[in-house]
N, C-alpha and C positions, 0 to 999 in steps of 0.2 A: 439441574444436574441430579442424578440419582446415584445410589451407592455403587452400582456397577460402573457408571461413568467415572466416578471418583477413583475407583480401583484402577481402571484403565489409565488414569492420568498420573498414577504414582509408580515411577520406575522401580522402586524397591520391591513392589509386589510381584515383579516379573521373575525374581530369583529366590524368593523365600516366602514362608508363611510368617509374616511379621506380626507378632503378638506382644509388642513391647511399647505401645504408644504412651503408657503411663510414665515411661522414662523419657522417650523422645519420639515424636511422631514423624513418619516419613512424609516429606512435602510433595505435593503434586508438581508437575513440570511448570504449570502456570505461575506458581508461587516463586519457584527458583528463577524462572525467566524474568519475573518482575523485579526481583532483587538485583539480578545481573544488569538489567536495563537501567534501573535507577542508579546503580553504581557507575555504569558507562556514561550516562548523561551527566552525572555529578563531576566526573573527571574529565570528560572529553568536550563538554560544552562550556568550558570556563570562559571563553571569549564572548559567548552570547548571554550567559546567566551568571550572576554573582553566586558563588558557592553558598554563602550564608543565607541569602534570600531564598534560594532553592531549598536548602535544608529546612528552613523555617516553614516553608509551605508544606513539605512532606510531614513534618511534625504536627502541624495544625490539622492536616487531613487525618493523620493517624489518631490523634486524640479524639477527633469527631467520630471516627469509625469505632474505636474502642468504647467510647461513651454510649453510643447508640446500642452497641451489642450488650452492654451490661446494665443499662438503665440509668445512666448518669448524664451529667452535662460535661461538655468538653473541658471546661475550666476546672472540673473536679478530678481530672486525670493527668498524671505525670507519666512520662515515658522513661522507663528504666531498663536495665539490661535483662533482668530476670526476677523471679519471685524472691529469691534470696537477697538480691540487690535491694529490692523494695523494702523488705523487712529490716535489713540492716540500716538503711537510711532512716526508717522510722525510729528504730532503737536509738539512733544517735541524734534524734531531733527532740527528745524529751529532756527537760532539765531535771535530771534525777538527783535525789538526795539520799544519803545513807538511811537505811531503814525502809525505803520504798520497797514494795513487794510486787513481783511479777508472777503470774500463774500461766503455765502452759501445760498442755496435755502430754501424755506419753505416746500420742499418735503423731507427733510432729516430725517432719523431716528435719535433718540437722540444721537446715537453713532457718528453721523456727525455734531452734534451741541455742545454737552457738552465740548469737548476739546477746542473749540474756546471761549465758554463762560468763561472758566477758564482763558484763556489768556487775556480777557478783564480786569481782575484784575491787569494786569501788564502794562496796558496802550495801549494795542493793540485794534484797533477799529474793530467791527464786524458789517457787513451789511447783513441783511436777505432779500432775493429777493422773492417777491410774484410771484407764478407761477399758475395763475388761470387755473382751469381745468386740472392741472397736466402738463401744457405745459410751456416750457421755453420761456418767451417773449423776443425775441432777441434784440429788440431796447432797452428795459429797461435793459437787461443784458449787452449790450455793455456799457451803461452809468455806470452801477453798478461796472463793473470790471476795469474801468479807474483808474489807480494808485493803484490798489489792489496788495498786495504782494502774495496772495494765494486765490484760488477758490476751494471750495469743493462742489461736486454735485453728484447725483446718476444717474446711467445709466438707472434706471427704478424706477418709483415712487411706493413706498410700500403702499401709501394711495389712488392711482388712477389706478394703473396698466398700466400707460402710459410709453412709451419708449422715452427717450430724445435723441436729436441729439448730441451725445457726441463729435464726431469729430469736428463738427462745433463750439460747445461751447469751446472746447479746443483751436481751432485756434484763436477765438476771444480773449480769455484770454491771450494766448501767445503773440498776437499782442500788448496787453496792458502791457506785461512784467510780468504777474502773473504766478506762479506755479499752477498746477491743480491736485487735488486728486479726484479720482472717486471711489465711493462706487458701486461695481458691484455685490453685493451679490444676487440681484434678477435676474441677467442675467446669471451668470455662472451655467451651467447645464440645463438651459432652452432654451437658444439661442446660436448659434455659436458666438464665442467671439475672437477678435483679438486685443490685446492691441496695436500692432503696428499701426493698422488702426486708433485707437482712438488718439494716439499721446500724451496721458496724461503723466505727470511726475511720477505719482504713481497711482496704482489701488489696491484696497483692496477687499477681498471677503472671504467667509467661505464655507466650504464643507458640512455643515449640513442642508442646505435647498434643492435646486433643484438638487444638485448632489447626495442627499440621503446618505451622508457620516456621520461619527460620529461627535459628539460635540468635540470641542477642536482642530480642524484641519482647520486652515485658512491659507491664504497666502497674501503676499504683493509683488506686482511687482513694481520695480523702473526702470525707463528709465535710461540706463547707462549714457546718456548725462546729466542727471539731478542729478546724485548721489552726486555731490559736493555741492549741495544746502542743503544736509541733514547730520548733524553731531549729531548722537543720544546722548541724555542724559541718556536714558534707556540703560545701557551698562553692559556687563558681559564678561566672558572669551571667549564666542563664537563670540563676536563682533569684536575682534581684531586679527591681524596676529601673534602677539607675546605676549600673555597674561601674561607671567611671566617675560618679559623683561622690560627694562626701557622705559619710554615714553609711548605714546599712538598712535598706528597706526591702524586705522580701516581697516577692510577688504575692498579691492578695488571693491567690488560688493555688492549686496543687503544683503549678509550675515551679514553686519554690524548692521542690525536691529534684528538679533537673539541675545539672551542674555546668557542663562545659561542652566543648566540641566532641561529638561522637559520631559513629556511623549511622547514617539515616536510611541506607538501603534496606536493612532488616525491617524497618517500620513500613516501608513500601510493601515488602513481602507479607508483613502482618496484616495489612489491609486486604491484600489479595487472598490471604488465608481466611479471614473473617468472611469475605464475600463468598468464598467457595462453600464454607460450612453453612452459611445462611441460604445459599441457593438450594441446598438439600433440605434444610429445615431441621431444627433440633428435635422436633417431635419425631421425624422420620429417623434421625440418628438414634434416638433413644429406643424406638421400637425395634429397630434392627439389632442393636446391641443386646436388648433383652432376649430376643429369640436366639441369638448366637450364644450368649452366656448360659441360657437354659440348656442348650445342647452340650456345652462344655461341662456343666455341673452334674448332669445326669449320671455319668458313670463314676464320679469321684467318691460317692459314699461318705464315710466318716473322715476321709482325708480332706474334705472341703473345709477351709477356714472361713471364707467369706459367707455372707448370708445365703441361704438356699434360694430365697426369693430375690428377684432382681432389685438391685439398688444402683449398680454402676457396672462399667465394663471391666473393672478390676476383679479378677478371680484369683484368689490365693488358695494354695493347696499344699499339703504336706507330702514329701517323698523321703525315702531313706537317706539319700545323698543329694542335697539340693545343688551343690556346685557341679557334681558329676552329672546330674540330670540335665542341667543347663548346657553343659559341654556336649552331651549326647544329642540333645535337641538341636544344638547349633550344627552339629555334623550332619543331621538329617534335614537341615534347611528350615528349622523352626526356631524363631527367635523369641525367647522368654527371658526372665531374669530371676535370680535368687535375691532374697531380701534379708535384712539383718535379723529378723525373727526366726530364721532357720527354715523358711518355707520358700516356695516358688510362686511367682506371680505372673499370670498371663493378663495382657491388656487387650480387650476386644473392642475394636472400633467399627464404624459403619462400613469401611472399605473391606473388612474381613469377610470371609465366606465360610460356608459349611465345610468346604474342603480344608481350609486352614484349621478349623476346630478339630476335624477328624485326624489331620496329620499330627496334631498334638496328642490327641487321644490314643493313637497307636503307640505312643511312647510310654504311656502310663502303665 
């Protein structure tokens, strides 16, 4: 598949210039069809196939597809609902003590902030590190993570479009004795991703953004060497090896983070989405995004907040009235969003075209 074929397969592209994939990507027909067919089989073929056996098969296949896409083993992957769901499960799987300290950057989505804010009520200390211009200030970071129990950071800033040096940040935190959780939702599906190269203890992401998958299908990677640091409180029959036996024995892999009965059709869609992106190739995705973001950035001048040189498909820029601009763009058939920093963000994916970019440019 090439980017033109991908665009032709996305019904949303028929009615607007969709430039908001960083919030939610529009799925191709094949992905939605896969979700529908998986749900149909699950509900209608009950006489031929046990529901639980069929669901387990889909989950196994989905873990394998995710693992291959991000450079992990299937046993290192847990299926969760979203990035925020994964981070929250991790936050509630550490045996915290009063005085423990957590560090997160000011680049985090609320999903990477609120779980730690809740822990402050139990005596855990939380430090927010300022990252001017969407960059991780390494000297200040080194000081901030000293004696920290855990660090949470994003691989890519959702409010700047900058890419962080994750492997370096992980090394610094590990040298200080801290665990590291990475929010990779703006990376997966947009750039090649290898969790082994990052070295983080855990990585969370969702399939509904750059992978163009359905809502409700996220994943959580846990480094097998770090698994012992996490003993989930959010627990159900799928978390343990012998759910009906005496005692409590967690799965010896990332499946300990899975809980109970949930919808499996979204994970069938996630597999279809991964297959679609991989059929294009992430190198091709990146090169097309780079060309289109260069076209978008050219007329922005000093209104551009994101880096001038290509780093990602997230392009943030300033306008006088962000909410008004978004409404005006929507009326013109151009979908972008305003963000909490008081700017507007366009998300450029491989299915976008020069015509999409120019339609936005005419509104500036």
